[in-house]
C-alpha positions in Angstrom: 0.0 0.0 0.0 1.9 3.1 -1.2 2.1 6.0 1.2 2.7 9.5 -0.1 4.4 11.9 2.3 5.3 14.5 -0.3 3.3 16.8 -2.6 3.6 17.0 -6.3 5.1 20.4 -7.1 3.5 20.2 -10.6 -0.1 20.2 -9.1 -2.3 23.2 -9.4 -2.0 23.9 -5.6 1.7 24.2 -5.8 3.3 27.7 -5.9 5.7 28.5 -8.7 9.3 29.1 -7.8 9.7 32.8 -6.8 11.8 35.1 -4.8 10.1 35.5 -1.4 10.1 38.9 0.2 12.3 38.7 3.4 9.6 40.3 5.5 7.1 37.7 4.3 9.5 34.9 5.0 10.1 36.2 8.5 6.3 36.4 9.1 5.9 32.8 7.9 8.7 31.7 10.2 7.1 33.6 13.1 3.8 32.0 12.4 5.3 28.6 12.2 6.9 29.0 15.6 3.7 30.4 17.1 1.7 27.5 15.9 4.2 25.0 17.2 4.1 26.8 20.6 0.3 26.5 20.6 0.5 22.8 19.8 2.8 22.2 22.7 0.4 24.1 24.9 -2.5 22.0 23.8 -0.7 18.7 24.5 0.2 20.0 28.0 -3.5 20.8 28.3 -3.1 24.4 29.0 -6.4 26.0 30.1 -8.4 27.4 27.2 -8.3 30.9 28.6 -4.5 30.9 28.5 -4.4 29.6 24.9 -6.8 32.3 23.8 -4.4 34.9 25.2 -1.6 33.3 23.2 -3.7 33.3 20.0 -4.6 37.0 20.6 -0.9 37.9 21.1 0.1 36.0 17.9 -2.7 37.7 15.8 -1.9 41.2 17.1 1.9 40.7 16.9 2.0 40.4 13.1 2.0 43.5 11.0 -1.1 43.3 8.8 -3.9 41.0 7.9 -2.5 40.8 4.3 0.9 39.8 5.5 -0.5 37.3 7.9 -2.6 35.7 5.1 0.4 35.5 2.8 2.5 33.9 5.6 -0.3 31.4 6.1 -0.1 30.4 2.5 3.7 29.6 2.8 3.1 27.7 6.1 0.2 25.6 4.8 2.3 24.6 1.8 5.1 23.5 4.0 2.6 21.4 6.0 1.0 19.9 2.9 4.1 17.7 2.5 3.6 16.1 5.9 0.0 14.9 5.2 0.0 11.1 5.3 -1.9 9.9 2.2 -2.6 6.3 1.1 -4.2 4.8 -1.9 -7.7 3.4 -1.3 -9.4 1.2 -3.8 -13.2 1.4 -4.3 -13.7 5.1 -3.5 -16.5 6.7 -5.5 -16.0 9.7 -7.7 -17.8 12.9 -6.8 -20.1 14.1 -9.5 -19.1 17.7 -10.2 -20.9 18.1 -13.5 -23.7 20.0 -11.9 -21.5 22.3 -9.9 -21.3 25.7 -11.5 -20.7 27.8 -8.5 -20.3 27.4 -4.8 -23.7 27.5 -3.0 -24.6 30.5 -0.9 -24.1 29.0 2.5 -24.3 31.6 5.2 -22.5 30.9 8.5 -24.9 30.9 11.5 -22.1 31.1 14.1 -19.4 33.8 14.5 -17.7 35.5 11.6 -16.8 33.8 8.3 -13.6 31.7 8.5 -10.6 33.7 7.2 -9.5 32.2 4.0 -5.9 30.8 3.8 -5.6 30.0 0.1 -3.4 27.2 -1.2 -3.1 28.8 -4.6 -0.4 31.3 -5.4 -0.7 34.9 -4.3 -2.5 36.5 -1.3 -6.3 36.7 -1.3 -8.1 39.7 0.3 -9.5 38.9 3.8 -13.0 39.5 2.6 -13.0 36.5 0.3 -15.6 33.9 1.2 -14.2 30.7 2.7 -14.0 27.8 0.2 -16.8 25.2 0.7 -18.0 22.0 -0.9 -20.4 22.2 -3.8 -21.6 18.6 -3.9 -22.6 16.1 -1.2 -19.6 14.1 0.1 -19.6 10.9 2.1 -16.5 10.4 4.2 -15.6 7.2 6.0 -14.1 8.1 9.3 -12.3 5.4 11.3 -10.9 5.7 14.8 -7.9 3.4 14.9 -6.0 1.7 17.7 -2.3 1.9 16.7 -0.5 1.7 20.0 3.2 2.7 19.9 4.0 0.4 22.8 3.3 -2.7 20.7 0.6 -4.0 23.1 -1.8 -4.2 20.1 -0.3 -5.6 16.9 -1.2 -4.0 13.6 -4.2 -1.7 13.2 -7.7 -2.1 14.6 -10.8 0.0 13.8 -12.2 1.0 17.2 -14.8 3.4 15.8 -16.5 3.4 12.4 -18.7 6.1 11.0 -19.8 7.7 7.7 -20.1 11.5 7.7 -22.2 13.1 5.0 -21.7 16.8 4.2 -24.6 18.0 2.1 -24.1 21.7 1.2 -27.1 21.9 -1.2 -29.5 20.9 1.6 -27.5 22.5 4.4 -27.1 19.3 6.4 -24.5 17.2 8.2 -25.3 13.7 9.1 -23.4 10.9 10.8 -24.1 7.2 10.6 -22.3 5.2 13.3 -21.6 1.5 12.5 -21.1 -0.9 15.5 -17.8 -2.6 15.5 -19.5 -6.0 16.1 -21.8 -5.8 13.1 -21.7 -9.1 11.2 -21.1 -8.6 7.5 -20.2 -10.3 4.3 -16.8 -9.3 3.1 -16.7 -7.7 -0.3 -13.3 -9.2 -1.2 -13.9 -12.9 -0.6 -17.6 -13.4 0.5 -16.7 -14.7 3.9 -18.5 -13.3 7.0 -17.1 -11.6 10.0 -17.1 -8.6 12.3 -16.8 -5.3 10.4 -14.0 -4.0 12.7 -11.8 -6.8 11.4 -11.9 -5.6 7.8 -9.2 -2.9 8.2 -6.0 -4.5 6.8 -3.1 -5.3 9.1 -1.2 -2.6 7.3 -4.0 -0.1 7.7 -5.4 -0.6 4.2 -9.1 0.3 4.3 -10.0 -0.9 0.8 -12.0 -3.9 1.9 -13.8 -1.9 4.6 -14.8 0.7 2.0 -16.1 -1.8 -0.5 -18.0 -3.8 2.2 -19.7 -0.7 3.6 -20.7 0.4 0.1 -22.1 -3.1 -0.6 -23.8 -3.5 2.8 -25.4 -0.1 3.1 -25.6 1.1 -0.5 -23.5 4.2 0.3 -20.9 5.6 -2.0 -17.8 6.4 -0.1 -15.9 9.4 -1.6 -13.1 9.9 0.9 -11.4 8.1 3.8 -10.0 9.6 7.1 -8.4 7.7 9.9 -7.5 9.3 13.2 -5.5 7.5 15.9 -6.0 7.8 19.7 -3.4 10.5 20.1 -5.1 12.6 17.4 -8.4 12.4 19.2 -6.9 13.5 22.5 -5.1 16.4 20.8 -8.3 17.6 19.1 -10.2 17.6 22.4 -7.4 19.5 24.0 -7.3 22.0 21.1 -11.0 22.6 21.7 -10.2 23.4 25.4 -11.8 20.2 26.6 -15.5 19.3 26.6 -18.2 19.6 29.3 -20.4 16.5 29.8 -23.2 16.4 32.4 -23.7 13.1 34.3 -26.9 12.4 36.2 -25.1 10.2 38.6 -21.6 8.8 39.0 -20.2 6.6 36.2 -17.2 4.4 35.7 -15.6 1.9 33.4 -12.9 -0.2 35.0 -11.6 -1.4 31.6 -10.8 2.1 30.2 -10.2 3.7 33.6 -12.9 6.4 33.1 -14.7 7.7 36.2 -16.8 10.7 36.9 -19.0 12.0 39.7 -22.5 13.2 39.3 -22.8 16.7 37.8 -21.0 18.6 35.1 -17.5 17.2 34.3 -14.9 19.0 32.2 -13.1 16.3 30.2 -9.6 16.8 28.7 -8.3 14.7 25.8 -7.2 11.7 27.9 -10.5 11.5 29.9 -12.6 12.0 26.8 -10.9 9.1 25.0 -11.4 6.8 28.0 -15.1 7.9 28.0 -15.9 7.3 24.3 -14.1 4.0 24.4 -16.0 2.7 27.4 -18.0 -0.4 26.4 -18.6 -1.5 30.0 -19.8 1.7 31.5 -21.5 1.4 34.9 -23.8 4.0 36.6 -24.2 4.3 40.3 -27.8 3.9 41.5 -28.1 5.9 44.8 -31.4 4.2 45.6 -29.9 0.7 45.9 -26.2 1.7 46.5 -25.1 -0.5 43.6 -23.5 -0.1 40.2 -25.5 -1.0 37.1 -23.8 -1.8 33.8 -25.0 -0.4 30.5 -27.1 -3.3 29.1 -26.5 -2.4 25.4 -22.7 -2.4 25.4 -21.4 -1.1 22.1 -24.7 0.5 21.1 -24.6 2.5 24.3 -21.0 3.4 23.5 -22.1 4.7 20.1 -24.9 6.8 21.7 -22.3 8.4 24.1 -19.9 9.0 21.2 -22.6 10.7 19.2 -23.6 12.8 22.1 -20.0 13.9 22.7 -19.5 14.6 19.0 -22.6 16.8 19.0 -21.3 18.8 22.0 -17.9 19.1 20.5 -19.3 20.1 17.1 -21.3 22.9 18.8 -18.3 24.1 20.8 -16.0 24.1 17.8 -18.5 25.8 15.5 -19.3 28.5 18.1 -15.6 29.6 18.1 -14.5 32.7 16.2 -11.5 31.4 14.2 -8.7 33.6 13.2 -5.8 32.5 11.0 -3.7 31.3 13.8 -6.5 29.0 15.1 -7.0 27.5 11.6 -3.3 26.8 11.2 -3.2 25.3 14.7 -6.0 22.9 13.9 -4.8 22.0 10.5 -1.2 21.4 11.7 -2.4 19.0 14.4 -4.8 17.2 12.0 -1.8 16.7 9.6 0.2 15.0 12.4 -2.6 12.7 13.6 -4.6 11.5 10.6 -4.2 9.4 7.5 -6.3 10.2 4.4 -6.9 8.8 0.9 -4.7 10.2 -1.8 -7.5 12.3 -3.2 -7.6 14.5 -0.1 -5.3 17.4 0.5 -5.3 20.3 2.9 -7.4 22.4 0.5 -10.1 19.7 0.5 -9.9 19.3 4.3 -10.4 23.0 4.7 -13.4 22.9 2.4 -15.0 20.2 4.6 -14.3 22.1 7.8 -15.7 25.4 6.4 -18.8 23.6 5.0 -19.6 22.0 8.3 -19.1 25.3 10.1 -21.3 27.1 7.6 -24.1 24.6 7.9 -24.0 24.9 11.7 -24.8 22.5 14.6 -28.5 23.0 14.4 -28.6 21.0 11.2 -26.5 18.1 12.5 -28.2 14.7 12.7 -26.9 11.4 14.0 -28.0 7.9 13.1 -27.3 4.5 14.5 -28.4 0.9 13.9 -29.7 0.4 17.4 -33.3 -0.3 16.3 -32.4 -2.6 13.4 -29.8 -5.0 14.8 -30.2 -8.1 17.0 -27.5 -9.6 19.3 -26.5 -13.1 18.2 -23.8 -15.6 18.7 -22.2 -17.0 15.5 -19.3 -19.5 15.6 -18.7 -18.5 19.2 -18.6 -14.8 18.4 -21.0 -12.3 20.1 -22.1 -10.1 17.1 -24.9 -7.9 15.9 -27.0 -8.9 12.9 -28.8 -6.2 10.9 -32.4 -6.9 9.9 -35.5 -5.2 8.6 -35.3 -1.4 8.8 -31.7 -1.0 7.7 -32.7 0.6 4.4 -34.9 3.1 6.1 -32.0 4.2 8.4 -29.7 4.6 5.4 -32.4 6.6 3.5 -32.8 9.0 6.4 -29.0 9.4 6.7 -28.6 10.2 3.0 -31.8 12.1 2.2 -33.5 13.1 5.5 -34.6 16.6 6.1 -33.4 19.0 8.8 -36.7 18.6 10.7 -36.3 14.8 10.8 -35.2 13.3 14.1 -32.0 11.6 14.7 -32.0 7.9 15.7 -33.4 7.3 19.2 -31.1 6.3 22.1 -31.2 2.6 22.8 -33.3 1.6 25.7 -31.3 1.4 28.9 -28.2 3.1 27.4 -26.2 5.3 29.9 -26.0 8.7 28.2 -26.2 12.3 29.3 -29.6 13.9 28.8 -29.8 15.1 25.2 -30.9 18.6 26.1 -28.8 19.0 29.2 -25.9 21.3 29.1 -23.3 22.4 31.6 -23.7 26.0 32.9 
């Protein structure tokens, strides 16, 4: 499986060789150093208020918005060579024949994102941020690749398809349980879907199997490892989650008392990975385990993603913030070779423009049945699967998300921390 760590200098996004103004080069170097400082601060989990001061100092310390934008161009180009890309078989081609102009998506939160173009030459700060023009389905996989060697190869710990639909102003997420029993697209054998990621991280069989099982064209692939998830939570300043009563999972080490809990990256990772979450019942003085296991975990993941989505979209991003996010994303993800930094920025801007009010989540909790096959505890999809997929692909913004599984331990959907 070829891996590309370099960019093609002949591509349209590449800048022609030119003499760079010394002041511009110094600004780019200052910006690179500032972003690196912010990344270190995020990994040390510096409080969000302190990081905001750093960002303000960086933004006001540079001479002009024009110079800052041009420096950002240089910096993004230098980072493009670090994006880890792999070839993925079976990806669908996005139909762009009907796209004549970018849709008039209006951001509902904060100010428009400042454009950092990847083409040559500075762009005025008033230029609208680039967005997608056609619906795009992205397979997002959370992978367990532990550096200590305790887990050999690569395992898919979380699987979801994210649909960005700019024409209908909608973002939807379909979460797929890791224990779903499927027919492999490559050899016709059956097995758990989380076993389809190749030992070398090749997702081609997983992409083809999801397309065949659900009838969903997959246009792009993004994999993020545990460290990347932790960094992204820390970059957002952590996330607040309200718990009705105390919860714990002795397998992941997560524990929280009743009330509002501010989770950093490490705690959030332990929370979303918890398959054996228990909740304390003050009436009986006993701990009760979530009866739906992985389906309950998916419900908690979707709840946290919704809270994180709202938090991220509510932020007012300047250039330094965008560079910080993109730089950490480059370090912690693997993408198909059809994605570059420009495409990733379009996805980010599209999601932000659509807003969290038009964000829907779907699961298979109402259409799968627990079963034991060849000694394996699995989930088998049955009647109703096509209806869930149809809502995911073509539902309207007033259509409800999938209901939470009965008995699942999740925060109240409408409850927020003060």
